[in-house]
N, C-alpha and C positions, 0 to 999 in steps of 0.2 A: 238793737240786739247786740249780740256778742262781738261781731266784727264790723259794726257800723263805722267805728272810728278808723279802723284799718283801711277802709275803702273810701273815706271822706277826703277828697282832694281840696275843695275850696277852703276848708277850715285852716289849711296849712299853707295857703298861697296868699301873700300880701296883695290886697286890692282885687281879690278874686271876683267880687260882685261886678266889677267893671268890664270883665273880659267879654261876656256875651254881647253887650252893646258895641264894644270895640270891634269884635269879629263881624257883627252884622253890618256896621258902617263901612268897614274895609271891603267886605264882600260886595255890597251894593255899589260902592264906588268903582270897583274893578269891573263889574258887569256892565257899567255904563260906558266903559271905554274899550271893551274887548269884544271881539267877534264871538258871539255865543248864541246857541239855540236854547231857549228856556222852556221848561215844562214839557219835555218830550215824554209822551205817554209810553210806559212799558208794562203796565198792569191795570187792573180794574178799579182799584180804590183811588181816592183823590191824592193820597200821598205817594202813589207809585208813579212818580215823575222824576226825570233827571234833567240836568243842565249839561250841555255839551259845548265845550270851549274849543275853538279852532285856532291853530297857529296861522301866521300870515303867509304860509307856504304849504306845500303838500306835506301832510303829517307823516312823520317817521313811524308812527304807531299810536297806540292808545294807552293812556294811564287812566285808571279808575280809582277815585278816592272815595272811601266809605267813612262817613262821620261816626263819632261816638256819642256819648250821653247815656250810657248804661241801658241802652235799648228803650229808654223812657222819655227822651227829650231831644230837641234840636231837629233841624232839617237841613237840606242842601243850601239854603239861602245864607247860612252863616259862614260858609267856607270858600266861596268863589275865589277869593284872592290867593288861596293856596294853589291855584292852577298856574300861577305866574312862573314858577320855576320850571316845570316841565314844558310849558308853552314856549318859553324863551329858547329851549333846546329843540323846538320843532315837533313836540308831541301834542296831540289832542288830549283833552282831559274831560272825562265824564264824572259827574257828581250826582248820585241818586239820593232822593229821600226814600223812606220806607215806613211802613206802618209800625206803630210802637206798642210795647207792652203797656197795659194788660189786654189791649184789643186783640193782639196776636201773641204767639209765643216765639221764643228766640229761634226755634227751628224754622218757623214760617218766615221770619225776617231773613234768614239765610236763603230760603227759596226765592224771596223777592230780590235780594241782591244778585243772585245768580241770573234771574230774569233781566235785571237791569244791565248786567255785564253783557248778556247775550244780545240785547237790543243795541247797546252802544257799539259793540264789536261788529254788528252788521253795517253800521254807518261809517266806521273807520277801519280800513284794512291795515294789515301789518301786525307787528308784534304787540303783545299786551303785557302791561305791568299793573299790579294791584298794590295799593297802599291804603291802610285804614288805621284809625286812631282809637285806642281804648276799646270800647265795644266794637267799633269798626275794625280794630285789629283782630279781634276774635272772628269777625265775619270774613275778612279776607283770608285769614289763615285757614278757615273752614273751607274756602273755595279750592284749596289744594287737593281735597279728596275727590276721587272720580265721581262724576255726575252723568247719569244716563242722558245722552242727547246733547251734552254741552260741548258743541264743536269748538267753541272758543278756547277750551282747555288745551287744544293742540297748539295754540298760538301763545300760550302763557310762558313768559320768559323769566319773570321774577315776582316775588311777593315780599312786601315789607310791612309786617305788622308793627305799628308804633304803639308802645305802652299797652300791649294787648292783655286782655283778660283771657288768658289761655287755659285756665282751669276754673270752671264755673262753680265747683263744689263750695268754696268759701262763701259765695254769695247766698247760699241757702241759709247761712247763719247771719244774714243782715235783714233789716226791715224792708229793704228793696224787694225781697222775695214775695212779699204780699202781692206785688204787681208782676214780678217776673214769673212766678209760679213754677220755679224750677223743681224738678224731682230727680231722683237718682238716675232714672233712665235717660232723661234729657241731658243731664250733666255728662253722662258717659258718652252720649252720641254727639254732643255739640262742643265739647271741650277739645281744642286742638292738641293738648298734651296727650290725648288718648288716640289720636289719629296715627296712621302709618307715616313714616318719614316721607315727605314729599319728594317727587322726582324733580320738581322745579327748584331753582335756587331761592333760598329764603335768607333775608337778613332781618334780624329783630332790632328794633331801635327803641331806646327808653332814655328818659332824662336822669342824669345822675342824682338830681335833687328831688326825685319823686318819692312818694310814700314807700316805705319798705315793702309793702304788699305788692306794689307794681314792679319793683326791682326783682322780687322773688318770682313773680309771674313770668317776667321776661327771661330770667335765668332758667327757670324750669322748662320753658318751651325750648330754649337753646339746648339744654341737656337732652330733652326728649327727641329733638329733631337733629341733633348733632350739627347745629349751625351757629353762626356767630351772633352774639347779642351785644350790640354797641351801647355803651352807657355814655351819652353825650354830656360833657361837663357844662355846668351853668344853666341847666334847664330843668323845669318842673313839669308837671302833667299838662298844664295849660300852654306853656311856651314851647314845648318840644316840637310841635308841628309847624312852628314858624319857619323852619328851614325849607319847607316846600314853596314858600312864597319868594324865594331868592334862588336864582339859577346857579349861584356859586356856593351855596351852603352844602355842607357834607350830606345832609339827608337827601336833597335833590340829586346830588351826584351819585349817591349810592343807589337810589331808585333806578336811575337811568344807566348805570354802569353796565 
C-alpha cells in the first residue's frame, strides 16, 4: 500500500535477514550465564509470560524492556542480552512477551504490558524505568497515561521510547493494517502524540540512520511532549537498541540517569 516502503526497515539495512538469528543466539547465551527467572506468568494466555533478570546484589530498582516487531512478531526470547547494561549498574530487568495482532488489538497489547509491569514491580521494589523499541516504544510511551489501579505508576521515574511509532495513523495506509485492524478511534486513543504531556521524565531515542518516517515519528513525539529526542549517530533501526547491552553506552546511561 501507499506507505509500505516508508515503514520498511529491513529493505534498507545491509544484512537485515541475519539480525533475528543473531539476536536469538546472543539472548540464549546471555540467559545461560545470568541469574534469571524465565516464563513468569502474568496473564492467562501462553504468551503472557516475562523473564526477570536479577543483578548480583540487591537491585536498585526495576527496568522493563518492551520489544518491538510492529505488534506482529517476536517475543521476549530475542532480547535477553539487552539486560546486560542495566544489570551491570545494579538494576533488575523484566522482559515480557505479549499476544500479537491479529489475535488481539494494539489496545489489548497495552493492557497486557501494563499487567506485566504490575507483576514485575511486585517482585522488585524501588524505582521503575521503562524502555521499549519501535512498537515497544509506542507501548511504553502509552504507559505514561494514568491507569486505574496501576500503583506502579507512583514509582515510575523515566520512560525511554526508542524509535517509537508515536502516531499510528500512517500505519492505516500500509498493508500491515490488514492484521493491525487500526481504525480512527484506536489511532486517537493509542497514539502517544495525542496523549497529555507526561509528568514523568521522557527521553526519546532514535538512530540517525533510520528511515525518514521513524525520524519524523521521534521528532513529532518530542514536539508534542516538549521533551528531548536524541538522534544517535551511526545507528539504524536494528542496531539502535544495542546500547542497552553495554553499561557504558549512552542509551543505557540515559535510561538510568
